[in-house]
C-alpha positions as CSV (number, residue, x, y, z in Angstrom):
1,X,-2.5,-13.7,-3.7
2,X,1.1,-12.9,-3.0
3,X,2.3,-11.7,0.4
4,X,3.4,-8.1,0.9
5,X,7.0,-9.3,1.2
6,X,6.9,-11.1,-2.1
7,X,5.3,-8.1,-3.7
8,X,8.0,-5.8,-2.4
9,X,10.7,-8.2,-3.6
10,X,9.0,-8.5,-7.0
11,X,8.6,-4.7,-7.2
12,X,12.3,-4.3,-6.2
13,X,13.3,-6.8,-8.9
14,X,11.2,-5.0,-11.5
15,X,12.6,-1.6,-10.5
16,X,16.1,-3.0,-10.6
17,X,15.4,-4.6,-14.0
18,X,14.1,-1.3,-15.4
19,X,17.1,0.6,-13.9
20,X,19.4,-2.0,-15.3
21,X,17.7,-1.8,-18.7
22,X,18.1,2.0,-18.7
23,X,21.7,1.6,-17.6
24,X,22.4,-1.0,-20.4
25,X,20.8,1.2,-23.0
26,X,22.8,4.2,-21.8
27,X,26.0,2.1,-21.7
28,X,25.4,0.7,-25.2
29,X,24.7,4.1,-26.6
30,X,27.7,5.6,-24.8
31,X,29.9,2.7,-26.0
32,X,28.6,3.0,-29.6
33,X,29.1,6.8,-29.6
34,X,32.5,6.4,-28.1
35,X,33.5,3.8,-30.7
36,X,32.2,6.0,-33.5
37,X,34.2,8.9,-32.1
38,X,37.3,6.8,-31.7
39,X,36.9,5.5,-35.3
40,X,36.4,9.1,-36.5
41,X,39.6,10.1,-34.6
42,X,41.5,7.2,-36.2
43,X,40.2,8.2,-39.6
44,X,41.2,11.8,-39.1
45,X,44.7,10.6,-38.0
46,X,44.9,8.5,-41.1
47,X,43.9,11.5,-43.2
48,X,46.6,13.6,-41.4
49,X,49.3,11.0,-42.1
50,X,48.1,10.6,-45.7
51,X,48.2,14.4,-46.3
52,X,51.6,14.5,-44.7
53,X,52.7,11.7,-47.0
54,X,51.3,13.6,-50.0
55,X,53.5,16.5,-48.9
56,X,56.5,14.1,-48.7
57,X,55.5,12.9,-52.2
58,X,56.1,16.4,-53.5
59,X,59.1,16.8,-51.2
60,X,60.9,13.8,-52.8
61,X,60.3,15.3,-56.2
62,X,61.8,18.5,-54.9
63,X,64.8,16.6,-53.6
64,X,65.2,15.0,-57.1
65,X,65.0,18.4,-58.8
66,X,67.4,19.9,-56.3
67,X,69.9,17.1,-57.0
68,X,69.7,17.9,-60.7
69,X,70.2,21.6,-60.0
70,X,73.5,23.4,-59.4
71,X,74.5,23.7,-55.7
72,X,74.9,27.4,-56.2
73,X,71.2,27.6,-57.1
74,X,69.9,25.4,-54.2
75,X,72.5,26.3,-51.7
76,X,72.8,22.7,-50.8
77,X,75.6,20.2,-51.5
78,X,74.9,17.0,-53.2
79,X,75.4,15.1,-50.0
80,X,72.8,17.2,-48.2
81,X,70.3,16.8,-51.0
82,X,70.9,13.0,-51.0
83,X,70.5,12.9,-47.1
84,X,67.3,14.9,-47.4
85,X,65.9,12.5,-50.0
86,X,66.7,9.5,-47.9
87,X,65.1,11.1,-44.8
88,X,62.0,12.0,-46.7
89,X,61.8,8.5,-48.2
90,X,62.0,6.8,-44.7
91,X,59.5,9.3,-43.3
92,X,57.1,8.6,-46.2
93,X,57.4,4.8,-45.6
94,X,56.8,5.2,-41.9
95,X,53.6,7.2,-42.4
96,X,52.3,4.5,-44.8
97,X,53.2,1.8,-42.3
98,X,51.4,3.6,-39.5
99,X,48.3,3.9,-41.6
100,X,48.4,0.3,-42.5
101,X,48.8,-0.7,-38.8
102,X,45.9,1.5,-37.8
103,X,42.5,0.0,-37.2
104,X,40.9,1.2,-40.4
105,X,38.1,-0.1,-42.6
106,X,38.9,-2.9,-45.1
107,X,38.3,-0.4,-47.9
108,X,41.1,1.9,-46.6
109,X,43.4,-1.1,-46.0
110,X,42.8,-2.1,-49.7
111,X,43.5,1.4,-50.9
112,X,46.7,1.6,-48.8
113,X,47.8,-1.7,-50.2
114,X,47.6,-0.2,-53.7
115,X,49.7,2.7,-52.5
116,X,52.6,0.6,-51.1
117,X,54.1,-0.8,-54.4
118,X,53.7,2.6,-56.1
119,X,55.5,4.3,-53.2
120,X,58.3,1.8,-53.3
121,X,58.8,2.3,-57.0
122,X,58.7,6.1,-56.6
123,X,61.2,6.1,-53.7
124,X,63.5,3.8,-55.6
125,X,63.4,6.1,-58.6
126,X,64.0,9.2,-56.5
127,X,66.9,7.8,-54.6
128,X,68.4,6.5,-57.9
129,X,68.3,9.9,-59.5
130,X,69.7,11.7,-56.4
131,X,72.6,9.2,-56.4
132,X,73.3,9.5,-60.2
133,X,73.1,13.3,-60.1
134,X,76.4,13.5,-58.2
135,X,78.4,11.2,-60.6
136,X,76.5,11.1,-63.9
137,X,74.1,13.9,-64.3
138,X,73.2,13.0,-67.9
139,X,72.1,9.5,-66.8
140,X,70.2,11.0,-64.0
141,X,68.4,13.4,-66.4
142,X,67.6,10.4,-68.6
143,X,65.9,8.7,-65.7
144,X,63.5,11.6,-65.2
145,X,60.7,10.4,-67.5
146,X,60.5,7.1,-65.6
147,X,60.5,9.1,-62.3
148,X,57.7,11.3,-63.6
149,X,55.6,8.3,-64.6
150,X,56.1,6.7,-61.2
151,X,55.3,10.1,-59.6
152,X,52.0,10.1,-61.4
153,X,51.3,6.5,-60.5
154,X,51.9,7.2,-56.9
155,X,49.8,10.5,-57.1
156,X,46.9,8.6,-58.5
157,X,47.1,5.9,-55.9
158,X,47.4,8.5,-53.2
159,X,44.4,10.4,-54.5
160,X,42.3,7.2,-54.5
161,X,43.5,6.3,-51.0
162,X,42.8,9.9,-49.8
163,X,39.2,9.7,-51.2
164,X,38.6,6.4,-49.6
165,X,40.0,7.6,-46.2
166,X,38.0,10.9,-46.4
167,X,34.8,9.0,-47.3
168,X,35.4,6.6,-44.4
169,X,36.1,9.5,-42.0
170,X,33.0,11.3,-43.2
171,X,30.9,8.2,-42.7
172,X,32.3,7.7,-39.2
173,X,31.6,11.3,-38.3
174,X,28.1,11.1,-39.7
175,X,27.5,7.9,-37.7
176,X,28.8,9.5,-34.6
177,X,26.6,12.5,-35.2
178,X,23.6,10.3,-35.8
179,X,24.2,8.3,-32.6
180,X,24.8,11.6,-30.7
181,X,21.4,12.9,-32.1
182,X,19.5,9.7,-31.4
183,X,21.0,8.9,-28.0
184,X,18.9,11.5,-26.0
185,X,15.7,10.2,-27.6
186,X,16.6,6.7,-26.9
187,X,17.6,7.4,-23.3
188,X,14.5,9.6,-22.9
189,X,12.3,6.7,-24.2
190,X,13.9,4.3,-21.8
191,X,13.4,6.8,-19.0
192,X,9.7,7.3,-19.9
193,X,9.3,3.5,-20.0
194,X,10.8,3.3,-16.6
195,X,8.5,6.0,-15.3
196,X,5.5,4.3,-16.8
197,X,6.5,1.0,-15.2
198,X,7.0,2.8,-11.8
199,X,3.6,4.4,-12.2
200,X,2.1,1.0,-12.9
201,X,3.8,-0.4,-9.8
202,X,2.4,2.5,-7.7
203,X,-1.2,1.8,-9.1
204,X,-0.8,-1.9,-8.4
205,X,0.6,-1.3,-4.9
206,X,-2.3,1.1,-4.1
207,X,-4.9,-1.4,-5.4
208,X,-3.4,-4.5,-3.7
209,X,-1.7,-3.1,-0.6
210,X,-2.6,0.5,0.2
211,X,-6.3,0.4,-0.4
212,X,-6.9,-2.8,1.5
213,X,-4.9,-1.5,4.4
214,X,-7.0,1.7,4.4
215,X,-10.3,-0.4,4.3
216,X,-9.0,-2.5,7.2
217,X,-8.1,0.7,9.1
218,X,-11.6,2.2,8.6
219,X,-13.2,-1.1,9.7
220,X,-10.9,-1.2,12.9
221,X,-12.0,2.4,13.7
222,X,-15.7,1.4,13.4
223,X,-14.9,-1.6,15.7
224,X,-13.2,0.7,18.2
225,X,-16.4,2.8,18.2
226,X,-18.5,-0.3,19.0
227,X,-20.0,-0.3,15.5
228,X,-20.5,-4.0,14.5
229,X,-22.5,-3.5,11.3
230,X,-19.5,-3.8,9.0
231,X,-18.1,-6.8,7.1
232,X,-14.3,-7.2,7.2
233,X,-12.9,-6.3,3.8
234,X,-10.7,-8.8,1.7
235,X,-11.3,-11.6,4.2
236,X,-11.0,-14.1,1.4
237,X,-7.4,-13.0,0.5
238,X,-4.3,-14.8,1.5
239,X,-1.1,-13.3,2.8
240,X,-0.7,-10.5,5.4
241,X,-3.8,-8.6,4.1
242,X,-5.9,-11.7,4.4
243,X,-4.5,-12.5,7.9
244,X,-5.4,-8.9,9.1
245,X,-8.9,-9.3,7.7
246,X,-9.4,-12.6,9.4
247,X,-8.2,-11.3,12.7
248,X,-10.5,-8.3,12.3
249,X,-13.4,-10.8,11.6
250,X,-12.6,-12.7,14.8
251,X,-12.5,-9.4,16.8
252,X,-16.0,-8.5,15.4
253,X,-17.4,-12.0,16.2
254,X,-16.0,-11.7,19.8
255,X,-17.5,-8.3,20.1
256,X,-20.9,-9.6,19.0
257,X,-20.7,-12.5,21.4
258,X,-19.7,-10.1,24.2
259,X,-22.7,-7.9,23.4
260,X,-25.0,-10.9,23.5
261,X,-23.6,-12.0,26.9
262,X,-24.0,-8.5,28.2
263,X,-27.6,-8.5,27.0
264,X,-28.3,-11.8,28.7
265,X,-26.6,-10.7,31.9
266,X,-28.7,-7.5,31.8
267,X,-31.9,-9.6,31.3
268,X,-30.9,-11.9,34.2
269,X,-30.3,-8.8,36.4
270,X,-33.8,-7.5,35.4
271,X,-35.3,-10.9,36.2
272,X,-33.5,-10.9,39.6
273,X,-34.7,-7.4,40.3
274,X,-38.3,-8.4,39.3
275,X,-38.1,-11.4,41.5
276,X,-36.9,-9.2,44.4
277,X,-39.9,-6.9,43.8
278,X,-42.2,-9.9,43.7
279,X,-40.8,-11.2,46.9
280,X,-41.3,-7.8,48.5
281,X,-44.9,-7.6,47.3
282,X,-45.6,-11.1,48.5
283,X,-44.1,-10.3,51.9
284,X,-46.2,-7.1,52.1
285,X,-49.2,-9.1,51.1
286,X,-48.5,-11.7,53.7
287,X,-48.2,-9.0,56.3
288,X,-51.5,-7.3,55.2
289,X,-53.2,-10.7,55.0
290,X,-51.9,-11.6,58.5
291,X,-53.2,-8.2,59.7
292,X,-56.5,-8.8,58.0
293,X,-56.8,-12.3,59.5
294,X,-55.9,-10.9,62.9
295,X,-58.6,-8.2,62.6
296,X,-61.1,-10.9,61.4
297,X,-60.2,-13.1,64.3
298,X,-60.6,-10.3,66.7
299,X,-64.0,-9.5,65.1
300,X,-65.0,-13.1,65.3
301,X,-64.0,-13.1,69.0
302,X,-66.0,-9.9,69.6
303,X,-68.9,-11.4,67.8
304,X,-68.6,-14.5,69.9
305,X,-68.4,-12.4,73.0
306,X,-71.5,-10.3,71.8
307,X,-73.3,-13.6,71.1
308,X,-72.5,-14.9,74.5
309,X,-73.6,-11.6,76.1
310,X,-76.8,-11.8,74.0
311,X,-77.3,-15.3,75.3
312,X,-76.7,-14.1,78.8
313,X,-79.1,-11.3,78.3
314,X,-81.7,-13.7,76.9
315,X,-81.2,-15.9,79.9
316,X,-81.5,-12.9,82.1
317,X,-84.6,-11.7,80.2
318,X,-86.1,-15.2,80.6
319,X,-85.3,-15.2,84.2
320,X,-86.8,-11.7,84.6
321,X,-89.8,-12.8,82.6
322,X,-90.2,-15.8,84.9
323,X,-89.8,-13.5,87.8
324,X,-92.4,-11.2,86.4
325,X,-94.7,-14.1,85.8
326,X,-94.1,-15.2,89.3
327,X,-94.6,-11.7,90.5
328,X,-97.8,-11.6,88.5
329,X,-99.0,-14.9,89.9
330,X,-98.0,-13.9,93.4
331,X,-100.3,-11.0,92.9
332,X,-99.3,-7.9,91.8
333,X,-95.7,-7.2,91.0
334,X,-94.8,-3.7,90.8
335,X,-95.5,-2.2,87.4
336,X,-92.5,0.1,87.8
337,X,-90.2,-2.9,88.3
338,X,-91.6,-4.5,85.1
339,X,-91.1,-1.3,83.3
340,X,-87.6,-1.0,84.5
341,X,-86.8,-4.5,83.5
342,X,-88.3,-3.9,80.1
343,X,-86.2,-0.8,79.7
344,X,-83.1,-2.7,80.7
345,X,-84.0,-5.4,78.3
346,X,-84.4,-2.9,75.5
347,X,-81.0,-1.3,76.3
348,X,-79.3,-4.7,76.2
349,X,-80.9,-5.5,72.8
350,X,-79.7,-2.1,71.5
351,X,-76.1,-2.8,72.7
352,X,-76.2,-6.3,71.1
353,X,-77.4,-4.7,67.8
354,X,-74.6,-2.2,67.9
355,X,-72.0,-4.9,68.6
356,X,-73.4,-7.0,65.8
357,X,-73.1,-4.0,63.3
358,X,-69.5,-3.4,64.3
359,X,-68.7,-7.1,63.9
360,X,-70.3,-7.1,60.4
361,X,-68.3,-4.0,59.4
362,X,-65.1,-5.5,60.6
363,X,-65.9,-8.8,58.8
364,X,-66.7,-6.8,55.6
365,X,-63.3,-4.9,55.8
366,X,-61.5,-8.2,56.3
367,X,-63.3,-9.7,53.3
368,X,-62.4,-6.7,51.1
369,X,-58.8,-7.0,52.2
370,X,-58.8,-10.7,51.4
371,X,-60.2,-9.9,47.9
372,X,-57.5,-7.2,47.3
373,X,-54.8,-9.6,48.5
374,X,-56.1,-12.3,46.2
375,X,-56.0,-9.9,43.2
376,X,-52.4,-8.9,44.1
377,X,-51.3,-12.5,44.2
378,X,-52.9,-13.2,40.9
379,X,-51.2,-10.1,39.3
380,X,-47.8,-11.2,40.7
381,X,-48.4,-14.8,39.4
382,X,-49.4,-13.3,35.9
383,X,-46.2,-11.2,35.7
């Protein structure tokens, strides 16, 4: 894929080419129309000179007739008539030479070439008659048939040349009109082609530049919103668009890795908190266990003291029994003393029983606390 810069350069070159094409077409049409108009103007000028020459054609004949007429009729002297004839002849030749020098078609040049010898013969005859009319009128009159023939020859050549010039001028005018008529259509077609090309460039630019940039912008907005469920568009392209897509892909991968690390850090923090709670529970259990063991130790000590007291009472009872036996053998101990001793012995036994019950209850409570502590330890170990 081309880069954006190369696409811009290519589009600029294409637009310049299209603009140049339209300009060339316009220039060609303008030049063609201008040339046709110039040729039409030249043809019209040639027609004007030819018509003017046709008038001089008749003017020379009028000069010849004036030379043969009496000065009293024309009001002109022979010298004046002769001067007019010479002026008209030179004017006629100059007009023909200007037409021959003009940039006309080969057909017109050929027609004018046919006029030149007839014109020379006609001017020669006219000047000859005007010259003879002053000295030998009869000879001048005798030259009139030849003059008339040359007049008709020149008239025929002039008519043929006039037809040729007029046809050429009409053709040039028609060509100019045709070019003028077709030029707007041609320029309009070139303009429409340029518009179509520009529209195509806009479509291509939207598909290859604008649309990918819009997709990348949408993906970047989703990334900014911490949405990582997208796939970077046009990541397989080259150029600036591909570079942007690859950079967006790296951003997304980094965001995924950051999220994973945050999750791991959160799990580690949870484990640390759980360990702290476990340590607290273990510490509490140890305190309760120490307390229970202390109570059990106290109970055992009390039981030991009670047992020692019971032993002492047993020994005292045995001693009292021996005393009673001795008293009996000594003849007649006091029954009341025996009864009192018996009552004291019974009270001692009752006290020992009570102490034993309390020791058993304390031992049972310590045992229950031990069981509960054991369950707590097992639960913590299982978690």
